[in-house]
C-alpha positions as CSV (number, residue, x, y, z in Angstrom):
1,M,155.6,290.8,-26.5
2,N,156.2,288.3,-23.7
3,P,155.8,289.5,-20.1
4,P,159.1,289.9,-18.2
5,Q,160.0,286.7,-16.4
6,R,160.9,286.8,-12.7
7,P,164.3,285.4,-11.7
8,H,164.4,281.8,-10.4
9,T,164.7,281.7,-6.7
10,V,167.0,279.2,-5.0
11,L,166.8,278.5,-1.3
12,F,169.8,277.1,0.5
13,A,168.6,275.4,3.7
14,S,170.7,274.2,6.7
15,V,170.1,273.5,10.3
16,H,171.4,276.8,11.8
17,N,171.5,279.2,8.8
18,G,174.6,280.8,10.3
19,E,177.4,279.4,8.1
20,Q,177.3,277.3,4.9
21,S,173.8,278.2,3.7
22,K,174.5,281.9,4.1
23,M,177.7,281.6,2.2
24,A,176.1,279.6,-0.6
25,A,173.3,282.1,-1.1
26,A,175.8,285.0,-1.0
27,W,178.0,283.4,-3.6
28,L,175.1,282.7,-5.9
29,N,173.8,286.2,-5.6
30,Q,177.3,287.6,-6.2
31,L,178.1,285.4,-9.3
32,G,174.6,284.9,-10.7
33,E,172.8,287.2,-13.1
34,P,170.2,289.1,-11.1
35,A,167.6,289.0,-13.8
36,K,167.9,285.2,-13.9
37,V,168.5,284.0,-10.4
38,R,168.3,285.1,-6.8
39,A,169.3,283.2,-3.7
40,L,167.9,283.0,-0.1
41,S,169.0,281.0,2.9
42,A,167.1,279.6,5.9
43,G,167.5,277.1,8.7
44,T,165.4,274.9,10.9
45,Q,167.1,275.5,14.3
46,L,168.5,279.0,14.1
47,A,171.9,280.1,15.3
48,E,171.9,283.4,17.3
49,R,173.9,285.1,14.5
50,V,175.8,284.5,11.4
51,H,179.1,283.1,12.6
52,P,181.8,285.8,12.9
53,V,184.4,283.8,11.0
54,V,181.9,283.5,8.1
55,V,181.3,287.2,8.1
56,E,185.0,287.9,8.1
57,A,185.8,285.4,5.4
58,M,183.2,286.7,3.1
59,R,184.2,290.3,3.8
60,E,187.7,289.3,2.6
61,V,186.3,288.4,-0.8
62,G,184.2,291.6,-1.0
63,I,180.8,290.1,0.2
64,D,179.3,291.8,3.2
65,L,177.2,289.5,5.5
66,G,177.6,291.8,8.5
67,S,173.9,292.9,8.4
68,E,172.6,289.3,7.8
69,S,170.8,287.3,10.4
70,P,169.6,283.7,10.4
71,R,166.1,283.2,8.9
72,L,163.7,280.5,9.8
73,L,162.8,277.9,7.2
74,T,159.0,277.9,7.0
75,L,156.6,276.1,4.7
76,E,155.5,279.5,3.3
77,L,159.1,280.4,2.4
78,A,159.8,277.0,0.8
79,A,156.6,277.4,-1.3
80,Q,157.9,280.6,-2.8
81,V,161.1,279.1,-4.3
82,D,161.9,277.3,-7.5
83,L,164.7,275.1,-6.0
84,L,165.4,274.1,-2.5
85,S,168.9,272.8,-1.8
86,T,169.8,271.3,1.6
87,I,173.3,271.7,3.1
88,L,174.3,269.1,5.6
89,S,177.4,269.2,7.8
90,Q,179.2,266.6,9.9
91,N,179.3,268.8,13.0
């Protein structure tokens, strides 16, 4: 018998971790199969909070980000994931 495999971990990284990366991780966690994939998000220069417009937009589609807060991207966190995807904006 094969040992159970852990889900693949995807990290969505952005600068502030208050908008796009939070949404990307939330969507992957919502739509992905939990036994196969899980998503995290982090940023390099953290926002004070997840943008209220993002929280409201995700709430409208049934995803609650109200208790989320920005997370710092560290080398230790990056070393724990299988895939790191960067999200860039034109702001």
